[in-house]
PDB file of N, CA, C and O in Angstrom:
ATOM      1  N   UNK A   1      99.435 110.440 117.770  1.00  0.00           N
ATOM      2  CA  UNK A   1      99.277 109.879 116.441  1.00  0.00           C
ATOM      3  C   UNK A   1      98.465 110.855 115.586  1.00  0.00           C
ATOM      4  O   UNK A   1      97.483 111.439 116.044  1.00  0.00           O
ATOM      5  N   UNK A   2      98.896 111.014 114.341  1.00  0.00           N
ATOM      6  CA  UNK A   2      98.221 111.892 113.399  1.00  0.00           C
ATOM      7  C   UNK A   2      97.128 111.145 112.652  1.00  0.00           C
ATOM      8  O   UNK A   2      97.161 109.918 112.558  1.00  0.00           O
ATOM      9  N   UNK A   3      96.169 111.878 112.126  1.00  0.00           N
ATOM     10  CA  UNK A   3      95.085 111.297 111.337  1.00  0.00           C
ATOM     11  C   UNK A   3      95.297 111.674 109.875  1.00  0.00           C
ATOM     12  O   UNK A   3      95.522 112.840 109.548  1.00  0.00           O
ATOM     13  N   UNK A   4      95.221 110.672 108.998  1.00  0.00           N
ATOM     14  CA  UNK A   4      95.361 110.890 107.557  1.00  0.00           C
ATOM     15  C   UNK A   4      93.979 110.882 106.923  1.00  0.00           C
ATOM     16  O   UNK A   4      93.220 109.926 107.084  1.00  0.00           O
ATOM     17  N   UNK A   5      93.657 111.942 106.209  1.00  0.00           N
ATOM     18  CA  UNK A   5      92.376 112.042 105.509  1.00  0.00           C
ATOM     19  C   UNK A   5      92.643 112.191 104.012  1.00  0.00           C
ATOM     20  O   UNK A   5      93.677 112.717 103.599  1.00  0.00           O
ATOM     21  N   UNK A   6      91.712 111.727 103.229  1.00  0.00           N
ATOM     22  CA  UNK A   6      91.885 111.748 101.787  1.00  0.00           C
ATOM     23  C   UNK A   6      91.831 113.170 101.244  1.00  0.00           C
ATOM     24  O   UNK A   6      90.840 113.878 101.423  1.00  0.00           O
ATOM     25  N   UNK A   7      92.902 113.576 100.584  1.00  0.00           N
ATOM     26  CA  UNK A   7      92.929 114.867  99.905  1.00  0.00           C
ATOM     27  C   UNK A   7      92.401 114.745  98.491  1.00  0.00           C
ATOM     28  O   UNK A   7      91.838 115.690  97.938  1.00  0.00           O
ATOM     29  N   UNK A   8      92.590 113.563  97.909  1.00  0.00           N
ATOM     30  CA  UNK A   8      92.090 113.326  96.561  1.00  0.00           C
ATOM     31  C   UNK A   8      92.729 112.111  95.930  1.00  0.00           C
ATOM     32  O   UNK A   8      93.790 111.649  96.349  1.00  0.00           O
ATOM     33  N   UNK A   9      92.052 111.603  94.903  1.00  0.00           N
ATOM     34  CA  UNK A   9      92.580 110.517  94.085  1.00  0.00           C
ATOM     35  C   UNK A   9      92.659 111.066  92.667  1.00  0.00           C
ATOM     36  O   UNK A   9      91.683 111.593  92.132  1.00  0.00           O
ATOM     37  N   UNK A  10      93.830 110.933  92.073  1.00  0.00           N
ATOM     38  CA  UNK A  10      94.087 111.522  90.766  1.00  0.00           C
ATOM     39  C   UNK A  10      94.845 110.547  89.885  1.00  0.00           C
ATOM     40  O   UNK A  10      95.513 109.639  90.378  1.00  0.00           O
ATOM     41  N   UNK A  11      94.738 110.738  88.590  1.00  0.00           N
ATOM     42  CA  UNK A  11      95.677 110.122  87.671  1.00  0.00           C
ATOM     43  C   UNK A  11      96.892 111.065  87.663  1.00  0.00           C
ATOM     44  O   UNK A  11      96.750 112.266  87.892  1.00  0.00           O
ATOM     45  N   UNK A  12      98.069 110.520  87.402  1.00  0.00           N
ATOM     46  CA  UNK A  12      99.276 111.339  87.447  1.00  0.00           C
ATOM     47  C   UNK A  12      99.141 112.586  86.581  1.00  0.00           C
ATOM     48  O   UNK A  12      99.581 113.667  86.970  1.00  0.00           O
ATOM     49  N   UNK A  13      98.540 112.435  85.420  1.00  0.00           N
ATOM     50  CA  UNK A  13      98.414 113.575  84.504  1.00  0.00           C
ATOM     51  C   UNK A  13      97.511 114.678  85.055  1.00  0.00           C
ATOM     52  O   UNK A  13      97.547 115.807  84.564  1.00  0.00           O
ATOM     53  N   UNK A  14      96.697 114.363  86.077  1.00  0.00           N
ATOM     54  CA  UNK A  14      95.741 115.321  86.636  1.00  0.00           C
ATOM     55  C   UNK A  14      96.103 115.813  88.039  1.00  0.00           C
ATOM     56  O   UNK A  14      95.320 116.528  88.664  1.00  0.00           O
ATOM     57  N   UNK A  15      97.269 115.440  88.532  1.00  0.00           N
ATOM     58  CA  UNK A  15      97.677 115.850  89.886  1.00  0.00           C
ATOM     59  C   UNK A  15      97.760 117.379  89.939  1.00  0.00           C
ATOM     60  O   UNK A  15      98.375 117.998  89.071  1.00  0.00           O
ATOM     61  N   UNK A  16      97.141 117.985  90.955  1.00  0.00           N
ATOM     62  CA  UNK A  16      97.222 119.447  91.083  1.00  0.00           C
ATOM     63  C   UNK A  16      98.676 119.916  91.186  1.00  0.00           C
ATOM     64  O   UNK A  16      99.523 119.236  91.765  1.00  0.00           O
ATOM     65  N   UNK A  17      98.937 121.063  90.627  1.00  0.00           N
ATOM     66  CA  UNK A  17     100.297 121.602  90.566  1.00  0.00           C
ATOM     67  C   UNK A  17     100.960 121.699  91.933  1.00  0.00           C
ATOM     68  O   UNK A  17     102.158 121.447  92.065  1.00  0.00           O
ATOM     69  N   UNK A  18     100.182 122.064  92.953  1.00  0.00           N
ATOM     70  CA  UNK A  18     100.780 122.213  94.288  1.00  0.00           C
ATOM     71  C   UNK A  18     101.106 120.873  94.946  1.00  0.00           C
ATOM     72  O   UNK A  18     101.849 120.830  95.926  1.00  0.00           O
ATOM     73  N   UNK A  19     100.559 119.785  94.416  1.00  0.00           N
ATOM     74  CA  UNK A  19     100.840 118.450  94.960  1.00  0.00           C
ATOM     75  C   UNK A  19     101.934 117.726  94.176  1.00  0.00           C
ATOM     76  O   UNK A  19     102.474 116.723  94.641  1.00  0.00           O
ATOM     77  N   UNK A  20     102.257 118.232  92.996  1.00  0.00           N
ATOM     78  CA  UNK A  20     103.236 117.570  92.126  1.00  0.00           C
ATOM     79  C   UNK A  20     104.589 117.332  92.806  1.00  0.00           C
ATOM     80  O   UNK A  20     105.165 116.259  92.622  1.00  0.00           O
ATOM     81  N   UNK A  21     105.122 118.287  93.585  1.00  0.00           N
ATOM     82  CA  UNK A  21     106.418 118.016  94.237  1.00  0.00           C
ATOM     83  C   UNK A  21     106.369 116.818  95.200  1.00  0.00           C
ATOM     84  O   UNK A  21     107.349 116.081  95.310  1.00  0.00           O
ATOM     85  N   UNK A  22     105.260 116.617  95.884  1.00  0.00           N
ATOM     86  CA  UNK A  22     105.123 115.471  96.790  1.00  0.00           C
ATOM     87  C   UNK A  22     105.142 114.160  96.003  1.00  0.00           C
ATOM     88  O   UNK A  22     105.770 113.181  96.405  1.00  0.00           O
ATOM     89  N   UNK A  23     104.436 114.173  94.873  1.00  0.00           N
ATOM     90  CA  UNK A  23     104.375 112.980  94.026  1.00  0.00           C
ATOM     91  C   UNK A  23     105.755 112.679  93.443  1.00  0.00           C
ATOM     92  O   UNK A  23     106.185 111.526  93.429  1.00  0.00           O
ATOM     93  N   UNK A  24     106.442 113.701  92.968  1.00  0.00           N
ATOM     94  CA  UNK A  24     107.782 113.509  92.407  1.00  0.00           C
ATOM     95  C   UNK A  24     108.751 112.985  93.458  1.00  0.00           C
ATOM     96  O   UNK A  24     109.553 112.094  93.178  1.00  0.00           O
ATOM     97  N   UNK A  25     108.679 113.533  94.661  1.00  0.00           N
ATOM     98  CA  UNK A  25     109.545 113.094  95.748  1.00  0.00           C
ATOM     99  C   UNK A  25     109.329 111.614  96.049  1.00  0.00           C
ATOM    100  O   UNK A  25     110.288 110.849  96.143  1.00  0.00           O
ATOM    101  N   UNK A  26     108.069 111.214  96.200  1.00  0.00           N
ATOM    102  CA  UNK A  26     107.756 109.810  96.521  1.00  0.00           C
ATOM    103  C   UNK A  26     108.199 108.884  95.383  1.00  0.00           C
ATOM    104  O   UNK A  26     108.724 107.800  95.638  1.00  0.00           O
ATOM    105  N   UNK A  27     107.992 109.299  94.142  1.00  0.00           N
ATOM    106  CA  UNK A  27     108.394 108.437  93.025  1.00  0.00           C
ATOM    107  C   UNK A  27     109.913 108.283  92.969  1.00  0.00           C
ATOM    108  O   UNK A  27     110.419 107.220  92.607  1.00  0.00           O
ATOM    109  N   UNK A  28     110.630 109.331  93.325  1.00  0.00           N
ATOM    110  CA  UNK A  28     112.089 109.257  93.354  1.00  0.00           C
ATOM    111  C   UNK A  28     112.566 108.304  94.437  1.00  0.00           C
ATOM    112  O   UNK A  28     113.457 107.487  94.206  1.00  0.00           O
ATOM    113  N   UNK A  29     111.969 108.412  95.624  1.00  0.00           N
ATOM    114  CA  UNK A  29     112.332 107.528  96.738  1.00  0.00           C
ATOM    115  C   UNK A  29     112.086 106.059  96.371  1.00  0.00           C
ATOM    116  O   UNK A  29     112.903 105.187  96.669  1.00  0.00           O
ATOM    117  N   UNK A  30     110.946 105.804  95.720  1.00  0.00           N
ATOM    118  CA  UNK A  30     110.576 104.426  95.388  1.00  0.00           C
ATOM    119  C   UNK A  30     111.192 103.954  94.072  1.00  0.00           C
ATOM    120  O   UNK A  30     111.086 102.777  93.727  1.00  0.00           O
ATOM    121  N   UNK A  31     111.830 104.857  93.339  1.00  0.00           N
ATOM    122  CA  UNK A  31     112.384 104.489  92.037  1.00  0.00           C
ATOM    123  C   UNK A  31     111.297 104.125  91.043  1.00  0.00           C
ATOM    124  O   UNK A  31     111.481 103.261  90.186  1.00  0.00           O
ATOM    125  N   UNK A  32     110.161 104.797  91.171  1.00  0.00           N
ATOM    126  CA  UNK A  32     108.996 104.484  90.351  1.00  0.00           C
ATOM    127  C   UNK A  32     108.913 105.432  89.164  1.00  0.00           C
ATOM    128  O   UNK A  32     108.998 106.651  89.318  1.00  0.00           O
ATOM    129  N   UNK A  33     108.748 104.860  87.987  1.00  0.00           N
ATOM    130  CA  UNK A  33     108.527 105.678  86.799  1.00  0.00           C
ATOM    131  C   UNK A  33     107.030 105.863  86.638  1.00  0.00           C
ATOM    132  O   UNK A  33     106.280 104.891  86.548  1.00  0.00           O
ATOM    133  N   UNK A  34     106.608 107.100  86.604  1.00  0.00           N
ATOM    134  CA  UNK A  34     105.190 107.405  86.522  1.00  0.00           C
ATOM    135  C   UNK A  34     104.746 107.555  85.069  1.00  0.00           C
ATOM    136  O   UNK A  34     105.449 108.129  84.237  1.00  0.00           O
ATOM    137  N   UNK A  35     103.567 107.027  84.795  1.00  0.00           N
ATOM    138  CA  UNK A  35     102.937 107.211  83.485  1.00  0.00           C
ATOM    139  C   UNK A  35     101.677 108.038  83.696  1.00  0.00           C
ATOM    140  O   UNK A  35     101.160 108.085  84.813  1.00  0.00           O
ATOM    141  N   UNK A  36     101.169 108.688  82.662  1.00  0.00           N
ATOM    142  CA  UNK A  36     100.019 109.587  82.834  1.00  0.00           C
ATOM    143  C   UNK A  36      98.813 108.950  83.529  1.00  0.00           C
ATOM    144  O   UNK A  36      98.065 109.650  84.211  1.00  0.00           O
ATOM    145  N   UNK A  37      98.611 107.651  83.373  1.00  0.00           N
ATOM    146  CA  UNK A  37      97.430 106.997  83.944  1.00  0.00           C
ATOM    147  C   UNK A  37      97.636 106.412  85.335  1.00  0.00           C
ATOM    148  O   UNK A  37      96.710 105.825  85.894  1.00  0.00           O
ATOM    149  N   UNK A  38      98.830 106.559  85.907  1.00  0.00           N
ATOM    150  CA  UNK A  38      99.090 106.047  87.257  1.00  0.00           C
ATOM    151  C   UNK A  38      98.095 106.672  88.234  1.00  0.00           C
ATOM    152  O   UNK A  38      97.959 107.893  88.302  1.00  0.00           O
ATOM    153  N   UNK A  39      97.398 105.811  88.995  1.00  0.00           N
ATOM    154  CA  UNK A  39      96.409 106.304  89.960  1.00  0.00           C
ATOM    155  C   UNK A  39      97.104 106.582  91.299  1.00  0.00           C
ATOM    156  O   UNK A  39      97.800 105.730  91.852  1.00  0.00           O
ATOM    157  N   UNK A  40      96.890 107.787  91.791  1.00  0.00           N
ATOM    158  CA  UNK A  40      97.585 108.283  92.981  1.00  0.00           C
ATOM    159  C   UNK A  40      96.569 108.810  93.982  1.00  0.00           C
ATOM    160  O   UNK A  40      95.657 109.552  93.619  1.00  0.00           O
ATOM    161  N   UNK A  41      96.728 108.423  95.244  1.00  0.00           N
ATOM    162  CA  UNK A  41      95.932 109.014  96.330  1.00  0.00           C
ATOM    163  C   UNK A  41      96.866 109.916  97.123  1.00  0.00           C
ATOM    164  O   UNK A  41      98.011 109.565  97.407  1.00  0.00           O
ATOM    165  N   UNK A  42      96.349 111.077  97.467  1.00  0.00           N
ATOM    166  CA  UNK A  42      97.107 111.997  98.309  1.00  0.00           C
ATOM    167  C   UNK A  42      96.346 112.164  99.615  1.00  0.00           C
ATOM    168  O   UNK A  42      95.189 112.585  99.633  1.00  0.00           O
ATOM    169  N   UNK A  43      97.016 111.826 100.699  1.00  0.00           N
ATOM    170  CA  UNK A  43      96.429 111.935 102.022  1.00  0.00           C
ATOM    171  C   UNK A  43      96.957 113.180 102.711  1.00  0.00           C
ATOM    172  O   UNK A  43      98.152 113.470 102.657  1.00  0.00           O
ATOM    173  N   UNK A  44      96.073 113.907 103.353  1.00  0.00           N
ATOM    174  CA  UNK A  44      96.462 115.067 104.144  1.00  0.00           C
ATOM    175  C   UNK A  44      96.644 114.603 105.589  1.00  0.00           C
ATOM    176  O   UNK A  44      95.803 113.882 106.126  1.00  0.00           O
ATOM    177  N   UNK A  45      97.720 115.012 106.200  1.00  0.00           N
ATOM    178  CA  UNK A  45      98.000 114.630 107.576  1.00  0.00           C
ATOM    179  C   UNK A  45      97.502 115.759 108.476  1.00  0.00           C
ATOM    180  O   UNK A  45      98.083 116.843 108.520  1.00  0.00           O
ATOM    181  N   UNK A  46      96.410 115.479 109.193  1.00  0.00           N
ATOM    182  CA  UNK A  46      95.738 116.477 110.016  1.00  0.00           C
ATOM    183  C   UNK A  46      96.687 117.070 111.055  1.00  0.00           C
ATOM    184  O   UNK A  46      97.455 116.356 111.699  1.00  0.00           O
ATOM    185  N   UNK A  47      96.615 118.381 111.199  1.00  0.00           N
ATOM    186  CA  UNK A  47      97.438 119.077 112.178  1.00  0.00           C
ATOM    187  C   UNK A  47      98.828 119.412 111.677  1.00  0.00           C
ATOM    188  O   UNK A  47      99.645 119.953 112.422  1.00  0.00           O
ATOM    189  N   UNK A  48      99.102 119.092 110.414  1.00  0.00           N
ATOM    190  CA  UNK A  48     100.405 119.402 109.816  1.00  0.00           C
ATOM    191  C   UNK A  48     100.178 119.985 108.422  1.00  0.00           C
ATOM    192  O   UNK A  48      99.044 120.086 107.954  1.00  0.00           O
ATOM    193  N   UNK A  49     101.253 120.358 107.782  1.00  0.00           N
ATOM    194  CA  UNK A  49     101.162 120.773 106.382  1.00  0.00           C
ATOM    195  C   UNK A  49     101.672 119.658 105.472  1.00  0.00           C
ATOM    196  O   UNK A  49     101.949 119.883 104.294  1.00  0.00           O
ATOM    197  N   UNK A  50     101.792 118.451 106.030  1.00  0.00           N
ATOM    198  CA  UNK A  50     102.328 117.309 105.295  1.00  0.00           C
ATOM    199  C   UNK A  50     101.251 116.563 104.522  1.00  0.00           C
ATOM    200  O   UNK A  50     100.061 116.625 104.830  1.00  0.00           O
ATOM    201  N   UNK A  51     101.727 115.857 103.507  1.00  0.00           N
ATOM    202  CA  UNK A  51     100.866 115.002 102.686  1.00  0.00           C
ATOM    203  C   UNK A  51     101.583 113.663 102.528  1.00  0.00           C
ATOM    204  O   UNK A  51     102.811 113.586 102.570  1.00  0.00           O
ATOM    205  N   UNK A  52     100.797 112.631 102.349  1.00  0.00           N
ATOM    206  CA  UNK A  52     101.366 111.298 102.121  1.00  0.00           C
ATOM    207  C   UNK A  52     100.833 110.805 100.783  1.00  0.00           C
ATOM    208  O   UNK A  52      99.622 110.774 100.562  1.00  0.00           O
ATOM    209  N   UNK A  53     101.732 110.423  99.902  1.00  0.00           N
ATOM    210  CA  UNK A  53     101.370 109.989  98.553  1.00  0.00           C
ATOM    211  C   UNK A  53     101.334 108.469  98.504  1.00  0.00           C
ATOM    212  O   UNK A  53     102.230 107.793  99.009  1.00  0.00           O
ATOM    213  N   UNK A  54     100.275 107.941  97.881  1.00  0.00           N
ATOM    214  CA  UNK A  54     100.132 106.500  97.685  1.00  0.00           C
ATOM    215  C   UNK A  54      99.966 106.215  96.197  1.00  0.00           C
ATOM    216  O   UNK A  54      99.060 106.753  95.561  1.00  0.00           O
ATOM    217  N   UNK A  55     100.829 105.376  95.638  1.00  0.00           N
ATOM    218  CA  UNK A  55     100.644 104.891  94.279  1.00  0.00           C
ATOM    219  C   UNK A  55      99.790 103.636  94.412  1.00  0.00           C
ATOM    220  O   UNK A  55     100.286 102.577  94.795  1.00  0.00           O
ATOM    221  N   UNK A  56      98.521 103.759  94.098  1.00  0.00           N
ATOM    222  CA  UNK A  56      97.548 102.728  94.449  1.00  0.00           C
ATOM    223  C   UNK A  56      97.851 101.360  93.846  1.00  0.00           C
ATOM    224  O   UNK A  56      97.469 100.342  94.422  1.00  0.00           O
ATOM    225  N   UNK A  57      98.518 101.314  92.721  1.00  0.00           N
ATOM    226  CA  UNK A  57      98.835 100.013  92.112  1.00  0.00           C
ATOM    227  C   UNK A  57      99.839  99.220  92.948  1.00  0.00           C
ATOM    228  O   UNK A  57     100.036  98.028  92.708  1.00  0.00           O
ATOM    229  N   UNK A  58     100.468  99.862  93.916  1.00  0.00           N
ATOM    230  CA  UNK A  58     101.457  99.185  94.764  1.00  0.00           C
ATOM    231  C   UNK A  58     100.833  98.424  95.928  1.00  0.00           C
ATOM    232  O   UNK A  58     101.542  97.737  96.664  1.00  0.00           O
ATOM    233  N   UNK A  59      99.530  98.533  96.106  1.00  0.00           N
ATOM    234  CA  UNK A  59      98.873  97.950  97.283  1.00  0.00           C
ATOM    235  C   UNK A  59      97.819  96.931  96.867  1.00  0.00           C
ATOM    236  O   UNK A  59      97.074  97.135  95.909  1.00  0.00           O
ATOM    237  N   UNK A  60      97.777  95.825  97.615  1.00  0.00           N
ATOM    238  CA  UNK A  60      96.767  94.795  97.384  1.00  0.00           C
ATOM    239  C   UNK A  60      95.569  94.964  98.308  1.00  0.00           C
ATOM    240  O   UNK A  60      94.469  94.511  97.994  1.00  0.00           O
ATOM    241  N   UNK A  61      95.785  95.620  99.452  1.00  0.00           N
ATOM    242  CA  UNK A  61      94.696  95.777 100.419  1.00  0.00           C
ATOM    243  C   UNK A  61      94.960  96.967 101.327  1.00  0.00           C
ATOM    244  O   UNK A  61      96.062  97.515 101.356  1.00  0.00           O
ATOM    245  N   UNK A  62      93.949  97.349 102.053  1.00  0.00           N
ATOM    246  CA  UNK A  62      94.026  98.527 102.916  1.00  0.00           C
ATOM    247  C   UNK A  62      94.989  98.319 104.085  1.00  0.00           C
ATOM    248  O   UNK A  62      95.549  99.285 104.604  1.00  0.00           O
ATOM    249  N   UNK A  63      95.184  97.081 104.499  1.00  0.00           N
ATOM    250  CA  UNK A  63      96.092  96.796 105.614  1.00  0.00           C
ATOM    251  C   UNK A  63      97.524  97.219 105.291  1.00  0.00           C
ATOM    252  O   UNK A  63      98.248  97.674 106.176  1.00  0.00           O
ATOM    253  N   UNK A  64      97.934  97.074 104.041  1.00  0.00           N
ATOM    254  CA  UNK A  64      99.274  97.494 103.642  1.00  0.00           C
ATOM    255  C   UNK A  64      99.426  99.012 103.793  1.00  0.00           C
ATOM    256  O   UNK A  64     100.477  99.501 104.210  1.00  0.00           O
ATOM    257  N   UNK A  65      98.377  99.742 103.453  1.00  0.00           N
ATOM    258  CA  UNK A  65      98.407 101.195 103.596  1.00  0.00           C
ATOM    259  C   UNK A  65      98.442 101.571 105.070  1.00  0.00           C
ATOM    260  O   UNK A  65      99.191 102.464 105.465  1.00  0.00           O
ATOM    261  N   UNK A  66      97.641 100.899 105.882  1.00  0.00           N
ATOM    262  CA  UNK A  66      97.634 101.173 107.321  1.00  0.00           C
ATOM    263  C   UNK A  66      99.013 100.961 107.932  1.00  0.00           C
ATOM    264  O   UNK A  66      99.457 101.752 108.763  1.00  0.00           O
ATOM    265  N   UNK A  67      99.691  99.886 107.517  1.00  0.00           N
ATOM    266  CA  UNK A  67     101.034  99.596 108.033  1.00  0.00           C
ATOM    267  C   UNK A  67     102.012 100.695 107.647  1.00  0.00           C
ATOM    268  O   UNK A  67     102.820 101.130 108.467  1.00  0.00           O
ATOM    269  N   UNK A  68     101.940 101.143 106.394  1.00  0.00           N
ATOM    270  CA  UNK A  68     102.836 102.211 105.934  1.00  0.00           C
ATOM    271  C   UNK A  68     102.617 103.483 106.739  1.00  0.00           C
ATOM    272  O   UNK A  68     103.574 104.151 107.130  1.00  0.00           O
ATOM    273  N   UNK A  69     101.364 103.814 106.982  1.00  0.00           N
ATOM    274  CA  UNK A  69     101.057 105.021 107.746  1.00  0.00           C
ATOM    275  C   UNK A  69     101.456 104.891 109.207  1.00  0.00           C
ATOM    276  O   UNK A  69     101.859 105.873 109.830  1.00  0.00           O
ATOM    277  N   UNK A  70     101.346 103.691 109.757  1.00  0.00           N
ATOM    278  CA  UNK A  70     101.752 103.471 111.148  1.00  0.00           C
ATOM    279  C   UNK A  70     103.226 103.818 111.334  1.00  0.00           C
ATOM    280  O   UNK A  70     103.617 104.346 112.375  1.00  0.00           O
ATOM    281  N   UNK A  71     104.043 103.521 110.321  1.00  0.00           N
ATOM    282  CA  UNK A  71     105.466 103.852 110.373  1.00  0.00           C
ATOM    283  C   UNK A  71     105.687 105.364 110.408  1.00  0.00           C
ATOM    284  O   UNK A  71     106.734 105.834 110.853  1.00  0.00           O
ATOM    285  N   UNK A  72     104.698 106.119 109.936  1.00  0.00           N
ATOM    286  CA  UNK A  72     104.769 107.583 109.928  1.00  0.00           C
ATOM    287  C   UNK A  72     104.013 108.181 111.110  1.00  0.00           C
ATOM    288  O   UNK A  72     103.801 109.392 111.166  1.00  0.00           O
ATOM    289  N   UNK A  73     103.601 107.324 112.064  1.00  0.00           N
ATOM    290  CA  UNK A  73     102.835 107.739 113.234  1.00  0.00           C
ATOM    291  C   UNK A  73     101.499 108.374 112.835  1.00  0.00           C
ATOM    292  O   UNK A  73     101.059 109.364 113.420  1.00  0.00           O
ATOM    293  N   UNK A  74     100.867 107.769 111.814  1.00  0.00           N
ATOM    294  CA  UNK A  74      99.577 108.266 111.345  1.00  0.00           C
ATOM    295  C   UNK A  74      98.590 107.110 111.246  1.00  0.00           C
ATOM    296  O   UNK A  74      98.961 105.950 111.068  1.00  0.00           O
ATOM    297  N   UNK A  75      97.332 107.472 111.366  1.00  0.00           N
ATOM    298  CA  UNK A  75      96.236 106.514 111.285  1.00  0.00           C
ATOM    299  C   UNK A  75      95.237 107.060 110.264  1.00  0.00           C
ATOM    300  O   UNK A  75      94.949 108.257 110.244  1.00  0.00           O
ATOM    301  N   UNK A  76      94.719 106.185 109.429  1.00  0.00           N
ATOM    302  CA  UNK A  76      93.805 106.595 108.370  1.00  0.00           C
ATOM    303  C   UNK A  76      92.368 106.620 108.911  1.00  0.00           C
ATOM    304  O   UNK A  76      91.964 105.725 109.653  1.00  0.00           O
ATOM    305  N   UNK A  77      91.605 107.647 108.533  1.00  0.00           N
ATOM    306  CA  UNK A  77      90.240 107.732 109.060  1.00  0.00           C
ATOM    307  C   UNK A  77      89.303 106.795 108.289  1.00  0.00           C
ATOM    308  O   UNK A  77      89.632 106.347 107.190  1.00  0.00           O
ATOM    309  N   UNK A  78      88.132 106.502 108.873  1.00  0.00           N
ATOM    310  CA  UNK A  78      87.223 105.494 108.325  1.00  0.00           C
ATOM    311  C   UNK A  78      86.672 105.840 106.946  1.00  0.00           C
ATOM    312  O   UNK A  78      86.582 104.965 106.085  1.00  0.00           O
ATOM    313  N   UNK A  79      86.305 107.089 106.721  1.00  0.00           N
ATOM    314  CA  UNK A  79      85.749 107.433 105.407  1.00  0.00           C
ATOM    315  C   UNK A  79      86.809 107.288 104.316  1.00  0.00           C
ATOM    316  O   UNK A  79      86.495 106.891 103.194  1.00  0.00           O
ATOM    317  N   UNK A  80      88.047 107.604 104.639  1.00  0.00           N
ATOM    318  CA  UNK A  80      89.130 107.436 103.669  1.00  0.00           C
ATOM    319  C   UNK A  80      89.360 105.957 103.384  1.00  0.00           C
ATOM    320  O   UNK A  80      89.601 105.575 102.239  1.00  0.00           O
ATOM    321  N   UNK A  81      89.288 105.129 104.411  1.00  0.00           N
ATOM    322  CA  UNK A  81      89.427 103.678 104.221  1.00  0.00           C
ATOM    323  C   UNK A  81      88.398 103.176 103.224  1.00  0.00           C
ATOM    324  O   UNK A  81      88.744 102.459 102.286  1.00  0.00           O
ATOM    325  N   UNK A  82      87.150 103.540 103.414  1.00  0.00           N
ATOM    326  CA  UNK A  82      86.062 103.077 102.532  1.00  0.00           C
ATOM    327  C   UNK A  82      86.312 103.491 101.082  1.00  0.00           C
ATOM    328  O   UNK A  82      86.127 102.695 100.161  1.00  0.00           O
ATOM    329  N   UNK A  83      86.731 104.732 100.887  1.00  0.00           N
ATOM    330  CA  UNK A  83      86.974 105.211  99.520  1.00  0.00           C
ATOM    331  C   UNK A  83      88.162 104.484  98.892  1.00  0.00           C
ATOM    332  O   UNK A  83      88.085 104.046  97.744  1.00  0.00           O
ATOM    333  N   UNK A  84      89.248 104.355  99.630  1.00  0.00           N
ATOM    334  CA  UNK A  84      90.440 103.698  99.087  1.00  0.00           C
ATOM    335  C   UNK A  84      90.175 102.233  98.769  1.00  0.00           C
ATOM    336  O   UNK A  84      90.685 101.715  97.776  1.00  0.00           O
ATOM    337  N   UNK A  85      89.384 101.557  99.599  1.00  0.00           N
ATOM    338  CA  UNK A  85      89.075 100.145  99.330  1.00  0.00           C
ATOM    339  C   UNK A  85      88.430  99.976  97.965  1.00  0.00           C
ATOM    340  O   UNK A  85      88.632  98.952  97.312  1.00  0.00           O
ATOM    341  N   UNK A  86      87.663 100.956  97.524  1.00  0.00           N
ATOM    342  CA  UNK A  86      87.024 100.902  96.219  1.00  0.00           C
ATOM    343  C   UNK A  86      87.994 101.100  95.067  1.00  0.00           C
ATOM    344  O   UNK A  86      87.639 100.872  93.911  1.00  0.00           O
ATOM    345  N   UNK A  87      89.221 101.525  95.370  1.00  0.00           N
ATOM    346  CA  UNK A  87      90.212 101.764  94.330  1.00  0.00           C
ATOM    347  C   UNK A  87      91.350 100.734  94.336  1.00  0.00           C
ATOM    348  O   UNK A  87      92.246 100.786  93.494  1.00  0.00           O
ATOM    349  N   UNK A  88      91.305  99.811  95.284  1.00  0.00           N
ATOM    350  CA  UNK A  88      92.367  98.794  95.344  1.00  0.00           C
ATOM    351  C   UNK A  88      91.944  97.538  94.619  1.00  0.00           C
ATOM    352  O   UNK A  88      92.704  96.572  94.562  1.00  0.00           O
TER     353      UNK A  88
END
């Protein structure tokens, strides 16, 4: 199982250029139209070059995020949980 750590929380308008393709890919898959103020968390998957994008407005609690990551064979670390809980 992989560990997901917080790479950052951004508004869509502030997403770093190198992360933009990940955000665009996820929004396309979900059919989500992004606005400049959409709050996005980007998780780094330890031991890989992969990232997992979360559109925070889509989640009511941390358990939903944990379930999504479990499907990707990843587990979120404790410090990331604490930070994300403050944004949900």
